[in-house]
C-alpha positions in Angstrom: 23.2 -15.2 15.3 20.4 -16.8 15.8 18.1 -14.8 13.4 20.3 -15.2 10.9 20.3 -18.9 11.3 16.9 -19.1 11.4 16.4 -16.9 7.9 18.4 -19.4 6.3 16.8 -22.9 8.0 13.7 -21.2 6.7 15.8 -20.4 2.8 16.6 -24.0 2.9 13.6 -25.2 4.0 12.1 -23.4 0.8 14.5 -25.3 -1.2 16.5 -22.2 -1.9 20.1 -23.1 -1.0 22.4 -21.2 -3.3 24.2 -17.9 -1.8 23.2 -15.9 -4.8 19.5 -17.0 -4.6 19.7 -16.2 -0.6 21.7 -13.1 -1.4 19.0 -12.0 -3.6 16.3 -12.5 -1.6 17.3 -11.1 1.4 18.4 -7.9 -0.5 15.3 -7.7 -2.4 13.4 -7.8 0.6 15.4 -5.2 2.4 15.1 -3.1 -0.6 11.2 -4.2 -0.9 11.0 -2.5 2.8 13.3 1.0 1.3 10.9 1.1 -1.2 8.1 1.0 0.8 9.1 3.8 3.6 10.6 6.1 0.7 6.8 5.5 -0.9 5.5 6.2 2.8 7.6 9.6 3.1 7.1 10.1 -0.7 3.2 10.0 0.5 3.8 12.2 3.6 5.0 15.1 2.2 2.5 15.0 -1.5 -0.4 15.3 1.1 1.6 18.3 3.1 2.6 19.9 -0.1 1.1 21.6 -2.6 1.9 20.9 -6.0 3.8 24.0 -6.6 5.9 23.4 -3.4 6.7 20.1 -4.3 7.9 20.9 -7.3 10.3 23.0 -6.4 11.6 20.6 -3.8 11.3 17.4 -6.5 13.8 20.0 -9.0 16.3 20.3 -6.0 16.3 16.5 -5.9 16.5 15.6 -9.0 19.7 18.3 -9.7 21.0 16.8 -6.2 21.0 13.6 -8.2 22.5 14.8 -11.3 25.5 16.2 -9.4 25.7 13.5 -7.6 27.3 11.8 -10.7 29.8 13.8 -10.6 30.9 12.5 -6.8 30.2 8.8 -8.0 32.5 8.6 -10.4 31.7 5.3 -11.5 34.1 3.6 -9.5 32.0 1.8 -7.1 31.1 -1.2 -9.4 34.7 -1.1 -10.9 35.9 -1.2 -7.0 33.2 -4.0 -6.1 35.1 -6.1 -9.2 38.2 -5.4 -8.1 38.1 -6.7 -5.1 35.6 -9.5 -5.0 39.1 -10.9 -7.2 41.8 -10.1 -4.8 42.8 -11.8 -1.4 41.1 -10.4 2.1 44.4 -8.7 3.3 44.3 -6.1 0.8 41.4 -5.1 1.3 42.6 -1.9 3.2 44.5 -1.2 0.3 41.6 -0.3 -2.2 39.3 1.0 0.8 41.8 3.5 1.1 42.3 4.0 -2.5 38.3 4.2 -2.8 38.1 6.4 -0.2 41.0 9.1 -1.3 39.5 8.9 -5.0 35.9 9.7 -3.4 37.7 12.5 -1.7 39.0 13.9 -5.4 35.5 13.7 -6.5 33.4 15.0 -4.4 35.4 18.2 -4.2 35.4 18.4 -7.9 31.6 18.1 -7.6 31.1 20.9 -4.8 33.5 23.3 -6.9 31.0 22.6 -10.1 27.6 23.2 -8.3 28.7 26.2 -6.7 30.1 27.7 -10.6 26.6 26.5 -11.8 25.0 28.2 -9.0 26.8 32.0 -10.4 26.8 31.0 -13.9 23.7 32.2 -16.6 21.8 28.5 -15.9 21.0 29.7 -12.7 19.3 33.1 -13.3 16.3 31.7 -13.7 16.1 29.9 -10.6 15.1 32.1 -7.9 16.5 33.0 -4.3 15.7 30.3 -2.1 15.9 27.1 -4.5 19.5 28.2 -4.9 20.1 28.4 -1.5 18.3 25.1 -1.2 20.8 23.6 -4.1 23.6 24.9 -2.1 22.4 22.7 1.1 21.5 20.0 -0.6 24.8 19.8 -1.6 26.2 17.7 1.5 23.2 15.0 1.5 24.9 14.2 -1.9 28.7 14.2 -0.5 27.1 12.1 2.7 25.3 9.7 0.3 28.9 9.1 -2.1 30.8 8.4 1.4 28.5 5.8 1.9 28.8 4.1 -0.7 32.6 2.9 0.8 30.4 0.5 2.8 28.4 -0.8 0.5 31.3 -2.0 -1.9 32.9 -3.8 0.9 29.8 -5.9 2.0 28.3 -6.0 -1.8 32.6 -7.8 -2.8 32.5 -9.9 0.1 28.5 -10.9 -0.2 27.8 -9.9 2.7 24.5 -8.3 1.8 22.6 -8.3 4.6 24.5 -5.8 6.2 24.4 -3.7 3.5 20.7 -4.5 3.4 20.4 -3.5 7.0 22.1 0.2 6.4 19.9 0.9 3.8 16.6 0.1 6.0 18.6 2.6 8.8 18.5 5.3 6.3 14.9 5.4 5.4 13.8 4.1 8.9 15.5 7.7 10.3 14.6 9.5 7.5 10.9 8.6 7.7 10.4 9.5 11.6 12.2 13.2 11.4 9.8 13.7 8.5 6.7 12.3 10.2 8.0 15.1 13.4 8.7 17.2 10.7 5.0 17.5 9.3 3.7 17.1 12.8 5.5 20.1 13.8 4.0 21.5 10.2 7.9 22.7 9.1 9.1 24.7 6.2 11.0 23.0 3.4 13.5 23.9 4.8 13.4 22.0 7.9 12.6 18.7 5.6 15.8 19.2 3.3 17.3 19.0 6.9 15.8 16.2 8.0 16.7 14.3 4.9 20.7 15.3 5.8 20.3 14.4 9.3 19.9 10.7 8.4 22.4 10.3 5.5 24.8 11.8 8.1 23.9 8.8 10.6 23.4 6.6 8.3 27.2 7.3 7.2 28.4 7.0 10.8 26.7 4.1 11.4 28.1 2.2 8.2 31.4 3.2 8.7 32.2 2.6 12.4 30.8 -1.1 12.0 33.0 -1.2 8.7 35.6 -0.4 11.4 34.7 -3.6 14.2 34.1 -6.1 11.1 37.4 -5.9 9.6 39.7 -4.0 11.6 41.4 -0.5 11.2 43.1 -0.1 7.8 46.2 1.2 8.2 47.4 1.7 5.2 48.2 4.8 2.9 46.7 4.9 -0.6 48.3 3.7 -3.2 48.5 6.4 -6.6 48.7 2.7 -8.9 45.3 2.2 -7.7 43.6 5.5 -7.3 44.7 5.6 -10.9 43.2 2.1 -11.8 40.0 3.0 -10.2 39.4 6.3 -12.2 40.6 4.5 -15.5 38.1 1.5 -15.1 35.7 4.3 -13.8 35.5 5.9 -16.9 33.0 3.7 -19.2 30.7 3.1 -15.9 30.6 7.3 -15.3 29.5 7.4 -19.0 27.0 4.7 -18.1 26.0 6.3 -14.6 25.5 9.9 -16.4 23.0 8.3 -19.4 21.2 6.1 -16.4 20.7 9.3 -14.2 19.9 11.5 -17.0 17.3 9.4 -18.6 15.8 9.2 -15.0 16.4 12.0 -13.2 16.3 15.0 -16.0 12.9 15.2 -16.7 11.8 17.5 -13.7 15.4 19.6 -14.4 14.3 20.5 -18.1 10.6 20.9 -17.3 11.5 23.9 -15.1 13.2 25.5 -18.3 11.7 24.2 -21.6 8.3 24.1 -20.1 6.1 27.2 -21.3 4.5 29.2 -18.3 4.6 31.2 -15.1 6.7 30.3 -12.2 4.2 28.5 -10.3 2.8 27.0 -13.6 6.1 25.4 -14.2 6.8 24.2 -10.5 3.2 22.8 -10.4 3.8 20.6 -13.4 6.9 19.3 -12.6 5.0 18.8 -8.6 2.1 16.5 -10.7 4.7 14.9 -13.1 7.1 13.8 -10.1 4.0 12.3 -8.2 3.4 10.1 -11.5 7.4 9.1 -11.8 7.5 8.2 -8.0 5.3 5.2 -8.7 8.0 4.4 -11.5 11.2 4.7 -9.4 10.0 3.3 -6.3 10.2 0.5 -8.1 13.1 1.0 -10.5 15.7 -0.1 -7.7 14.2 -3.3 -7.3 16.9 -4.6 -10.5 19.6 -3.0 -8.1 19.2 -4.8 -5.4 18.8 -8.2 -7.8 21.9 -7.1 -9.3 23.8 -6.2 -6.6 23.6 -9.7 -5.3 24.3 -11.5 -8.4 26.5 -9.2 -10.4 30.0 -10.6 -8.4 28.5 -13.7 -9.6 28.4 -12.9 -13.1 31.6 -11.0 -12.9 33.6 -14.5 -11.6 31.9 -17.2 -13.8 32.5 -15.4 -17.0 36.1 -15.6 -16.3 35.9 -19.3 -15.0 32.5 -21.2 -16.2 30.8 -19.6 -19.4 28.0 -21.9 -19.0 27.4 -20.9 -15.9 27.6 -17.1 -16.7 25.4 -17.8 -19.5 22.0 -19.9 -17.5 22.4 -17.0 -14.6 22.1 -14.5 -17.2 19.4 -15.9 -18.5 17.2 -16.4 -15.4 18.1 -12.9 -14.2 16.6 -11.7 -17.3 13.3 -13.8 -16.7 13.2 -12.4 -14.0 12.9 -9.3 -14.6 10.7 -9.0 -17.4 8.5 -11.4 -15.4 8.8 -9.3 -12.4 8.5 -5.8 -14.0 5.9 -6.7 -16.7 3.6 -7.4 -13.8 3.9 -4.2 -11.9 3.5 -2.1 -14.9 0.1 -3.8 -15.6 -1.0 -3.7 -11.9 -0.5 0.0 -11.4 -1.7 0.5 -15.0 -5.1 -0.4 -14.2 -5.4 1.0 -10.6 -3.8 4.2 -11.7 -7.2 6.0 -11.9 -8.1 4.7 -7.9 -3.9 4.5 -6.7 -3.1 8.3 -7.2 -6.2 10.3 -6.1 -6.4 7.9 -3.3 -2.7 8.5 -1.9 -1.5 11.8 -3.0 -5.4 13.4 -3.0 -7.6 15.2 -5.0 -5.0 18.0 -5.8 -3.0 15.6 -7.8 -5.7 13.5 -9.8 -4.4 15.9 -13.6 -1.3 13.5 -12.9 -3.4 10.3 -13.9 -2.2 10.5 -17.5 0.8 11.0 -17.0 1.1 7.6 -15.0 -0.8 6.1 -17.4 2.5 6.6 -19.8 5.2 6.6 -17.5 4.5 3.2 -16.0 5.2 1.0 -19.2 9.1 2.2 -18.2 8.8 -0.6 -15.3 9.3 -3.3 -17.7 11.6 -1.6 -19.9 14.1 -0.4 -17.2 14.2 -3.8 -15.1 15.4 -5.3 -18.7 17.8 -2.5 -19.1 19.6 -2.5 -16.4 19.8 -6.4 -16.2 21.1 -6.2 -19.7 23.5 -3.5 -18.8 25.3 -5.6 -15.9 25.6 -8.6 -18.0 27.2 -6.7 -20.6 29.1 -5.3 -17.9 30.3 -8.8 -16.4 31.4 -10.0 -19.3 34.1 -6.9 -20.1 31.6 -5.3 -22.4 30.7 -1.9 -20.5 32.0 -0.3 -23.5 29.2 -1.1 -25.7 26.2 -0.4 -23.3 27.6 2.5 -22.3 27.8 3.2 -26.2 23.9 2.4 -26.3 22.7 4.0 -23.1 24.5 7.1 -25.0 22.7 7.0 -27.7 19.2 6.5 -25.3 19.8 9.4 -23.8 20.8 12.1 -27.0 17.5 10.4 -28.7 15.8 11.6 -24.8 17.3 15.1 -24.7 16.2 15.4 -28.9 12.6 14.2 -27.6 12.5 16.3 -25.0 12.9 19.7 -26.4 10.3 18.0 -28.9 7.8 17.5 -26.7 8.3 19.2 -23.4 7.1 23.2 -23.9 3.8 22.4 -25.2 3.2 18.4 -23.2 5.1 19.5 -20.0 5.1 16.1 -17.5 2.6 13.9 -20.1 5.0 14.2 -22.5 8.0 13.4 -20.5 6.1 10.3 -19.0 5.8 9.0 -22.9 9.2 10.2 -23.8 11.0 8.1 -21.2 9.0 5.0 -22.4 10.5 5.5 -26.1 13.8 6.0 -24.7 14.1 3.2 -22.9 12.2 0.7 -25.4 15.3 1.8 -27.8 18.1 1.5 -25.1 16.5 -2.3 -24.7 15.9 -3.1 -28.1 20.0 -2.4 -29.1 20.9 -4.2 -25.7 19.0 -7.8 -27.1 20.2 -7.0 -30.7 23.8 -7.0 -29.7 23.4 -9.4 -27.3 21.6 -12.4 -29.9 24.9 -12.0 -31.7 27.4 -11.7 -28.9 25.7 -14.6 -26.5 22.6 -16.1 -27.7 22.6 -18.5 -25.1 21.2 -15.9 -23.0 17.8 -15.6 -25.0 16.0 -18.2 -24.0 12.7 -17.5 -25.6 11.1 -20.7 -24.0 11.4 -19.8 -20.8 10.4 -15.5 -21.8 6.9 -16.8 -23.7 5.1 -18.0 -20.6 5.8 -14.8 -19.1 4.5 -13.1 -22.6 1.1 -14.5 -22.6 1.1 -14.0 -18.4 1.3 -10.2 -18.9 -0.6 -10.5 -22.6 -3.8 -12.4 -21.2 -3.2 -10.2 -18.2 -4.3 -7.1 -20.1 -6.8 -8.3 -22.5 -8.6 -9.6 -19.1 -8.0 -6.0 -17.6 -9.0 -4.3 -20.5 -12.4 -5.1 -20.8 -14.8 -3.0 -20.7 -17.8 -2.1 -17.8 -15.3 -4.2 -15.7 -16.8 -3.5 -11.8 -14.0 -2.3 -9.1 -13.9 -5.4 -7.2 -14.2 -7.7 -10.2 -10.6 -6.2 -11.2 -9.5 -6.1 -8.2 -9.5 -9.8 -7.4 -8.4 -10.2 -11.1 -5.1 -8.0 -9.9 -4.7 -10.2 -7.2 -4.6 -13.4 -8.9 -2.6 -11.7 -11.5 0.0 -10.8 -8.6 -0.4 -14.4 -7.3 0.8 -15.9 -10.8 3.5 -13.6 -10.9 4.7 -14.3 -7.9 4.7 -17.8 -8.4 6.2 -17.5 -11.5 9.1 -16.0 -9.5 9.6 -18.7 -7.0 10.1 -21.1 -9.8 13.1 -19.5 -11.1 14.5 -19.0 -7.9 13.6 -23.0 -7.5 15.3 -24.0 -10.9 18.7 -25.8 -11.4 20.7 -22.9 -13.0 20.5 -20.5 -9.9 21.5 -23.0 -7.7 25.8 -23.2 -6.7 
């Protein structure tokens, strides 16, 4: 308890007394560490594998993520919302219902995956890729079941435990990959290392769940299972759209880009190296919203004024941080990408220059979707996501055959911008008090000024680095000011 008390005292000394702000900081800090570990794993593998091998691996990972949608079924967020609103004595009933629902969903997922591997869709895949997909389905099952513990921790706002097991998973994965690269393992060993990390995380988190809350002895209720499925339908549809927007590109490149098999895998590897810079940051808004969403759902029913102020501050923070990351990476892209991944990935620099502008748009889209979900408007957010996803599919069929990864990067920016535009228009009509232009204006001026200054021709590298550091400090100060605002305090 002593380290936890020390952390709480430090946060109080900084003026952050709200449990929402503390949870957001704890989860955000853990997520930053997790992304650093993930990024270290990516750098390690990108430098170890050539673009063609990396393209094959990223295709397997992306396809696994898309199949994981079926195994999750969108029931995690409704479970958080339901457990938040029920007495603690009913926890066991809901956890058992959640487990039973996951068993059914993952059986369906594995069956569909094996059917796809035997269907005409797999004719373009070689035997190694098919076997890798089959083996990777084990990791996908582990990842889906570990979400049960995450649901309980989030619902009871014990974010520190959720953060710990996230760090444990990525730490084990990094250690495993370091060992495998040192032993010069092949792609099969790399996949096995990730599976081991997920298995250890699943076992440890559920053992701790039993220790923390005791053995949950009760039979799953069919009524509760059905309730989870019904509540999860809009979340499932939204999750499908979200994952398709983020992870469909490598899969479509495999089927749409014109070239030999090695050329296609190389194009996937190059695009994945650029996409990693984007996806590394895309999970930061999820961390913030994991801490904020239960309070948003509660205050929408109990205190509408607080709901609006909390939603406003959340959007301001996401826009400030997301824009800052995009501007920083864009103006350092020519130095960062070859430095981290090696010169063999230098052809991906133009792809990174386009894809990086999706970061602030995805941050805002994630925040807006959570605001609509907490306000019982998930169906509208889902409809907007479907429109954006359908637009992406059309644009991918237009641009990917000729432009490959470069076309995919610009398609991502366009579809995310379309989604944000739709959600903002509806939010203005529904809860316009959430949109406070007076608070968004300083962040807009800061980002715009940074772009104008850093775009100056002939700017020396040293001067550029100094300006980027100053700009990052201003963004951090703005984020800290938002945390200090009265609206984020209890």
